[in-house]
N, C-alpha and C positions, 0 to 999 in steps of 0.2 A: 297637601292633604287633599285625598280623594273626595269628590263632591257627587252626590246623588241628586243635586238639583237639576231640573229641568234645563235644557241648553236656551230654550226660549219661553217665557211666560208673559203673557199678556191679560191685564186686569183692567176692565172698563176703558180700554184703549179707543182713540178716534183717529183715523188716518185721513189728513188734510192733503188737498192738490191746489195750491194757491188758498183761495178763501173758501172752498167748497169741500164738505165732508164726503169723502170718497167710501169710506167704511167707518161705522160706529158700533160702540159697544162690545169691542171684540174682548173675549175671554177664552184663552186656550192655552195649552202647553204643548211644548215637542220635548220628548225625552231624549236623553243621551242614547244614540244609536238607533233611533227611530227612523223609518222611512216615511214620508208625507208626501201626497200630490197635492199641489195648488191649482184649482181650475177656476174658470169664469169667463164670461165672454169678454171681448175686447173692450177695454174701458170700464171693466168691473172693479178695479182696484188692486190686481195682481200685482203688478209691477210697482205701484205705490206702496203696497204692503212691504214689499221685499226692500225697496229703498229706505223705507222706516227702520227695518231691521238692522241694515248696516248703516245707518245713520246718515244717508244721503237726503233724507226728508226729516224735518224736525217732529219730534212726538209733541203735540201742543196740549192734549187733553189725555189723561188716564196714565197707566202705568205699564212699563215693558222692561223686562229684563232679558238681555241676550248675551250669553256666554259670560255671564258675570257682571255685565255692566248695565248701569240704570239709564235706558235710552232717553227717558224725559229730561235727566239732568246731566247728560253727558256733556264734558267740556271739549272743544275743539282739539286740544292736545290729547285726549284720550281716543279719538276716532281712529288713528291709526293702530293703536293697541287692541281696540275691538276688533279691527279687520284683519289683525294677524291670527285671530282665533277663528275666523271665518273663511270658507272659500267661497268666492263669488265667480259665478259662470254666466256669462252673457251669450245671446244667441249669434250676436255679429262678431264673435271671437274677440276683437280688439287686441290682436297682435301687431307688433311693429313689423311692418312689410319690409323695412330694409335691413333688419336684423336676424340672425339665424336663430334656428330654435333655441338652442344653449344660451344664446345672448338675450332672448326674450325672457327666459326663466331666471338667469342671472341678475336681470334688471329688477326684477320684483324682489329677488332675495337680497339684493344689496340695499333696496328700498325699506325692506323690513330688519335689516340689523344684521345679516349675514357679513362676515368679513374675511374669512380664511378660505382662499381660494380652492384649496384642496378639498375642504369640506362641500364648498358649493359645488364643484364638479362631481363629487361623489353622489350628492343628493339629487342634482339633475339626472344623472345615470339612473338612480334608483326610482323616481318618480316616473320617469319616461318607461322604464320596463313596467312598472305597474299598471300604466295605461296601454300597454301593448304595442309601444314603439321604442324598441331598443337601439334603433340605428339612424336617428334623424336628427340628432344634436347640430350637425353641420349644415342642414338643408334650409332654406329660406321657405316662409309659408307659403309661398305662391308655387312651390315645388309639391305641395301636400295636396290631398283630396280635402274636401269639406270635412268628411269624417275624422280625418287625420288632424286636421288643424283643431277640431272641437276636443279631440283627445290631448293635443298639447295644453290647450285651454284649461282642461280637467286637470292635467299634471301641474300646470303653474297654479290652480287652485289648492292642490294637495301639498304645496312645498312645506308649509309650516305646520303641517299636521293639524288641521282645523278640527273643531268641536262638531261643526255643521258645514255641510256645502249647501249654499243658496244659489239654485239654478233657475235661471230665467228664460223660459222657452230653449233649451239647450237644443232640442232636436228639430226647432221650426224651421231650419234652412236645409234639413238634410232628408234624404230618401228613406222610407220605411226601412229597408233592410239595415241601412247604415244607423238609422234612429234606434233600431232593437239592440244593435250591437252596443250603442251608448248607454241605453238603459241598464242592459247587462252589466256594463262597467260600473254604474252608479250602485247596482246591487251588490257588487263585489267588494266596492269601497265601504258601503254600509255594513256589510257582515264583518268587516275588520274594526267596526266600533263608530265610524263616523256617520253621524246623522245626515239626512238628505231631506230638504225641502225644495221640492222640483215643480215650478209652475209649466203647465203644458196644455196645448189644445188638442193634443193627439189622444183622444178617448180610446183608440183601439190599443194603445200602448197599456194603458190603465186596465183594460178588460183582460189583456193578457198577463199582467202582471200586478194583480190587486194588491192594494196596500191602503192604508188610511187616506181620506179626501179631506181637504178643506176647500170649500167653494164659496167664491165671492158672488152674491147674487142680492141684488135690490138693496145694496147699502150695508149688507151685514155678512157675517162669516157663518156658513153652516159647517157642521163637522159631522162626518160619517160614524164617528163614535156615538153619536147622540140622536141621529137620526138618518133615514135612508136618503141617499142623494141620487136624484136622476141625472145620468150622463146623456146629454144630447148626442145625436148622431155627429160624426166629424163631416164638415162643411167643406 
């Protein structure tokens, strides 16, 4: 049955790193198909929040639902099922350097329950076309540019048609022109119905492609829906 529930809903949630509260009293929702930037200085809690959303950090206080899963009470056996509904994108790619692009994608597919080789091959071709990489299946990661590697990572995240992409500084290692291309790709994916939560330090991208902003600041989360958010100059 189609659900109109938000993809993410946080109620009085507190994010901890070790025994320190990084962010407190979080109350926000991200709707299906929404595009949201996550900003804040280094150490302000962006990565900790993302890790909590995909159940890499436990939620000890408050409530949070992500893609239909209760994060506070999630069991370890449910975490792989949660992550099948999410696309997780890292700044440092995390590709296997000794495997081809196709083998990198197939590894994730087999780990998430794909069994038929024909369907695996067809889906790999489909997602690579979706990210603008039609002919790289047999290449090794080191044969690709940084921007191309990031597109492979986005293709990997799209394999299981996630409800939301969680992207942690996906343009952090890329030059401005390539970063713009990656952002436009996220917008294209978003227009097809996938929500996007993108952590970034690149405020020039936000100014060029405005969207809702969540900002980690002084241990709390500000929301541009509720207040004006000042963006610092890029350093």
